[in-house]
Backbone as a printed PyTorch tensor [residue, N CA C, xyz], in Angstrom:
tensor([[[ -4.8450,   3.5690, -12.2660],
         [ -4.4530,   4.9020, -11.8430],
         [ -5.5950,   5.9590, -12.2490]],

        [[ -6.3220,   5.5990, -13.1080],
         [ -7.2790,   6.5100, -13.5460],
         [ -8.4780,   6.6020, -12.4900]],

        [[ -8.7910,   5.3990, -11.8840],
         [ -9.7030,   5.5900, -11.0020],
         [ -9.3220,   6.1990,  -9.7470]],

        [[ -7.7640,   6.2250,  -9.4440],
         [ -7.3430,   6.9580,  -8.1850],
         [ -7.5840,   8.4590,  -8.5020]],

        [[ -7.1040,   8.8640,  -9.6950],
         [ -7.2470,  10.3400, -10.1440],
         [ -8.5220,  10.7810, -10.0230]],

        [[ -9.5720,   9.8020, -10.3370],
         [-10.9710,  10.3840, -10.3750],
         [-11.4370,  10.4560,  -8.9420]],

        [[-11.0490,   9.6130,  -8.0960],
         [-11.2990,   9.5270,  -6.5270],
         [-10.6930,  10.8090,  -5.8360]],

        [[ -9.5380,  11.2060,  -6.2550],
         [ -9.0570,  12.3690,  -5.8550],
         [ -9.6540,  13.7340,  -6.3320]],

        [[ -9.9810,  13.6650,  -7.4370],
         [-10.8010,  14.8380,  -7.8650],
         [-12.1590,  14.9810,  -7.4190]],

        [[-12.7140,  13.9590,  -6.9130],
         [-14.1590,  14.0570,  -6.3760],
         [-14.0210,  14.5260,  -4.9580]],

        [[-12.9140,  14.7220,  -4.3440],
         [-12.7530,  15.3180,  -3.0040],
         [-13.6900,  16.7650,  -2.8540]],

        [[-14.1580,  16.8040,  -1.7880],
         [-14.9850,  18.0490,  -1.4410],
         [-14.1580,  18.4830,   0.0590]],

        [[-13.8990,  19.8040,  -0.0680],
         [-13.1590,  20.4150,   1.1450],
         [-14.0040,  21.2860,   1.8920]],

        [[-13.7540,  21.1390,   3.1440],
         [-14.4460,  21.9600,   4.1210],
         [-13.4440,  23.0950,   4.3620]],

        [[-13.8710,  24.4130,   4.4340],
         [-12.8990,  25.5410,   4.7240],
         [-13.3080,  26.2300,   5.8680]],

        [[-12.6380,  26.7970,   6.5940],
         [-12.7580,  27.7140,   7.8000],
         [-13.2380,  29.0870,   7.3880]],

        [[-13.2470,  30.0100,   8.4290],
         [-13.5900,  31.3270,   8.1810],
         [-12.8110,  32.2740,   7.4320]],

        [[-11.6120,  31.7140,   7.0960],
         [-10.5590,  32.3550,   6.5760],
         [-10.3040,  31.6590,   5.0470]],

        [[-11.1690,  30.8830,   4.8450],
         [-10.9330,  30.2340,   3.4950],
         [ -9.9870,  29.0910,   3.3760]],

        [[ -9.3680,  28.7230,   4.3970],
         [ -8.2520,  27.6140,   4.4600],
         [ -9.0350,  26.2070,   4.4090]],

        [[ -8.3780,  25.4440,   3.7010],
         [ -9.1670,  24.1740,   3.8100],
         [ -8.5240,  23.5090,   5.1080]],

        [[ -9.5940,  22.7010,   5.9050],
         [ -9.3720,  22.0580,   7.1180],
         [ -9.8110,  20.7080,   7.2140]],

        [[-10.3500,  20.3520,   6.1530],
         [-11.0070,  18.7540,   5.9750],
         [-11.2710,  18.4660,   4.5460]],

        [[-11.4030,  17.2130,   4.5140],
         [-11.7610,  16.6200,   3.0690],
         [-12.7450,  15.6980,   3.1860]],

        [[-13.7100,  15.5860,   2.3090],
         [-14.8940,  14.5120,   2.3360],
         [-14.6430,  13.9000,   1.0340]],

        [[-14.7640,  12.6360,   1.2150],
         [-14.9580,  11.5450,  -0.1160],
         [-16.0920,  10.6920,   0.1220]],

        [[-16.6160,  10.2920,  -1.1190],
         [-17.5690,   9.1280,  -0.9960],
         [-16.9880,   7.8930,  -0.5510]],

        [[-17.6610,   6.9070,   0.0430],
         [-17.0350,   5.6070,   0.3860],
         [-16.5060,   5.0700,  -0.8530]],

        [[-16.9550,   5.0880,  -1.8300],
         [-16.3960,   4.4850,  -3.1390],
         [-14.9530,   5.0780,  -3.5890]],

        [[-14.9420,   6.3220,  -3.3140],
         [-13.7400,   6.9480,  -3.5380],
         [-12.5470,   6.4840,  -2.3710]],

        [[-13.0510,   6.5140,  -1.1260],
         [-12.1540,   6.1220,  -0.1910],
         [-11.7130,   4.8580,  -0.3050]],

        [[-12.5580,   3.8670,  -0.5600],
         [-12.3370,   2.4110,  -0.8970],
         [-11.0950,   2.2950,  -2.0460]],

        [[-11.2620,   3.2000,  -3.1120],
         [-10.6340,   3.1410,  -4.1250],
         [ -9.1870,   3.4960,  -3.9610]],

        [[ -8.9840,   4.7360,  -3.0530],
         [ -7.7540,   5.2270,  -2.4700],
         [ -6.9690,   4.1880,  -1.5250]],

        [[ -7.9930,   3.2770,  -0.6440],
         [ -7.1880,   2.4060,   0.1550],
         [ -6.7690,   1.3510,  -0.5420]],

        [[ -7.5640,   0.9470,  -1.5600],
         [ -7.1130,  -0.3030,  -2.4380],
         [ -5.6280,   0.0790,  -3.0680]],

        [[ -5.4910,   1.3010,  -3.6240],
         [ -4.1360,   1.8500,  -4.1470],
         [ -3.1090,   1.8800,  -3.2060]],

        [[ -3.5120,   2.2300,  -1.8480],
         [ -2.4760,   2.3290,  -1.0890],
         [ -1.7990,   0.8910,  -0.7240]],

        [[ -2.8870,  -0.1080,  -0.5880],
         [ -2.5900,  -1.5450,  -0.2790],
         [ -1.5850,  -2.1240,  -1.4010]],

        [[ -2.0040,  -1.6150,  -2.7260],
         [ -1.2520,  -2.3490,  -3.7090],
         [  0.2940,  -1.6880,  -3.7720]],

        [[  0.4540,  -0.4360,  -3.4180],
         [  1.6680,   0.1800,  -3.3180],
         [  2.4340,  -0.4560,  -2.2950]],

        [[  1.7890,  -0.7220,  -1.1380],
         [  2.6420,  -1.4410,   0.0430],
         [  2.8130,  -2.8360,  -0.2420]],

        [[  2.1080,  -3.5070,  -1.1110],
         [  2.3280,  -4.9940,  -1.7040],
         [  3.4310,  -4.8830,  -2.6130]],

        [[  3.6160,  -3.8960,  -3.4400],
         [  4.5000,  -3.7330,  -4.3940],
         [  5.9120,  -3.5900,  -3.7280]],

        [[  5.8440,  -2.8050,  -2.7940],
         [  7.0430,  -2.4820,  -2.0360],
         [  7.4720,  -3.7250,  -1.4240]],

        [[  6.6800,  -4.5580,  -0.7660],
         [  7.2890,  -5.7940,  -0.2960],
         [  7.7330,  -6.6030,  -1.3240]],

        [[  7.1320,  -6.7950,  -2.3370],
         [  7.7350,  -7.6970,  -3.1740],
         [  9.1270,  -7.1370,  -3.7090]],

        [[  9.0780,  -5.8050,  -4.0830],
         [ 10.2480,  -5.3860,  -4.6790],
         [ 11.4980,  -5.6100,  -3.4010]],

        [[ 11.1520,  -5.4010,  -2.2600],
         [ 12.1740,  -5.4950,  -1.0320],
         [ 12.6990,  -7.1520,  -1.2650]],

        [[ 11.8920,  -8.0210,  -1.6550],
         [ 11.8890,  -9.4200,  -1.5300],
         [ 12.8560,  -9.8720,  -2.6300]],

        [[ 12.8200,  -9.1490,  -3.8660],
         [ 13.3130,  -9.7390,  -5.1400],
         [ 14.8070, -10.3270,  -4.7700]],

        [[ 15.8090,  -9.4140,  -4.1140],
         [ 17.0630,  -9.9700,  -3.8660],
         [ 17.1520, -11.2470,  -3.1440]],

        [[ 16.2720, -11.3990,  -2.0880],
         [ 16.2650, -12.4310,  -1.5450],
         [ 15.7460, -13.5910,  -2.2710]],

        [[ 14.7760, -13.3760,  -3.2110],
         [ 14.1360, -14.4520,  -4.0680],
         [ 15.3460, -15.0680,  -5.1410]],

        [[ 16.1650, -14.0750,  -5.5740],
         [ 17.1360, -14.3570,  -6.4660],
         [ 18.1740, -15.2150,  -5.8290]],

        [[ 18.4100, -14.9620,  -4.4790],
         [ 19.5450, -15.5700,  -3.7140],
         [ 18.9470, -17.1200,  -3.5930]],

        [[ 17.5600, -17.0630,  -3.3110],
         [ 17.0560, -18.2260,  -3.0640],
         [ 17.1620, -19.3400,  -4.3420]],

        [[ 16.7520, -18.5780,  -5.5530],
         [ 16.8760, -19.2000,  -6.7500],
         [ 18.2750, -19.9320,  -7.0900]],

        [[ 19.1600, -19.2110,  -6.6930],
         [ 20.6360, -19.4810,  -7.0740],
         [ 20.9460, -20.6450,  -6.1130]],

        [[ 20.3100, -21.2190,  -5.1790],
         [ 20.5230, -22.2460,  -4.2650],
         [ 21.2350, -21.8000,  -3.0120]],

        [[ 21.3880, -20.4790,  -2.8020],
         [ 22.0900, -20.1400,  -1.3930],
         [ 20.9530, -19.3810,  -0.4730]],

        [[ 20.2730, -20.3540,   0.0870],
         [ 18.9130, -19.7030,   0.8260],
         [ 19.3520, -18.9110,   2.0860]],

        [[ 18.7040, -17.9710,   2.3340],
         [ 18.8290, -17.1690,   3.4930],
         [ 18.3110, -17.8910,   4.7270]],

        [[ 19.1180, -17.5280,   5.7730],
         [ 18.8930, -18.0190,   7.2070],
         [ 17.2240, -17.5630,   7.4630]],

        [[ 17.0250, -16.5450,   6.9870],
         [ 15.6600, -16.0480,   7.4440],
         [ 14.5860, -16.7420,   6.7070]],

        [[ 14.8030, -17.5270,   5.5910],
         [ 13.7410, -18.4350,   4.8990],
         [ 13.4200, -19.5970,   5.5470]],

        [[ 12.1030, -20.1500,   5.6800],
         [ 11.7920, -21.4280,   6.4890],
         [ 11.2180, -22.0750,   5.3490]],

        [[ 11.4750, -23.5020,   5.6630],
         [ 10.9710, -24.6880,   4.6880],
         [  9.5830, -24.8470,   5.0200]],

        [[  8.6320, -24.5870,   3.9920],
         [  7.2720, -24.7390,   4.0640],
         [  6.7350, -26.0040,   4.6700]],

        [[  7.3220, -27.1260,   4.5200],
         [  7.0280, -28.3460,   4.9230],
         [  7.0100, -28.4320,   6.4280]],

        [[  8.2480, -27.5580,   6.9360],
         [  8.4850, -27.5210,   8.2620],
         [  7.6180, -26.7540,   9.1210]],

        [[  6.9020, -25.7490,   8.5290],
         [  5.9730, -24.8180,   9.2340],
         [  4.5250, -24.8250,   8.8910]],

        [[  4.1240, -25.5850,   7.7580],
         [  2.7890, -25.3420,   7.3210],
         [  1.7690, -25.7980,   8.0900]],

        [[  2.3040, -26.7990,   9.4500],
         [  1.0710, -27.1180,  10.4110],
         [  0.9240, -25.9970,  11.3460]],

        [[  1.7420, -25.0960,  11.5130],
         [  1.6720, -23.9270,  12.3620],
         [  0.8090, -22.8620,  11.6050]],

        [[  0.6580, -22.8850,  10.4250],
         [  0.0960, -21.7260,   9.7520],
         [ -1.4840, -21.4480,  10.1650]],

        [[ -1.5330, -20.2000,  10.4850],
         [ -2.9180, -19.8500,  11.2580],
         [ -3.8770, -19.4270,   9.8160]],

        [[ -4.7370, -20.3090,   9.5300],
         [ -5.7490, -20.0730,   8.4700],
         [ -7.0160, -19.3060,   9.0270]],

        [[ -7.1630, -18.1700,   8.8180],
         [ -8.3640, -17.3600,   9.2220],
         [ -9.3070, -17.1520,   8.0400]]])
């Protein structure tokens, strides 16, 4: 989180003739730090949403949405 705060604090603002902020400029390193943070937040949300389904799977009552890996692994697109 320290890196994210550091990236945010490094922002440079472009202001218009009235002194209003109209754009922001970041270094590529700061931009990539922020993108990584956003992606981690998205991943955490996906995992959090899946926890109830995983608990259901653990209890032996698998959801109809879950697929057996052995049945689908041949179709997996490895890029």
